[in-house]
C-alpha angles and dihedrals in degrees: 000000000000089000091058091049091049092049091048091048091051091051091050092050090049091050093050094053111111097196131077115214108243099178089222098103137019094227122078125212129221125225093260093054088048092049093049092048092045096049094045090049091050091050090052092041092235105156094185092057090044090055092045094050091044089058094055097075141010118283090249093052092047090051091051091048093049090048091051091048091051092049093049093046093051091048092049092049092046091053091046092050095038090234134120119274089240092056092047093047092050092046091051090053093045093244122149118258109271 
């Protein structure tokens, strides 16, 4: 019975991993590092770095990380500007005030 639990736990841990081993480097990256690298590379229009950061985690994990980064950035800017996050987000996207 303990063997089955151990085997199930190992499968669960493997399923929850957000990184695919590439064999290129000894260090692994988490989804937030990948998101930060990906977004900064997009801002600088550096396709090589975009491709590299995209390979660090699954597409779903990268999407989650980019979303989390966007939320945190909008909140930080809203606090800095003393405005609502909605106003800041719309201004960043060039949308009219709602």
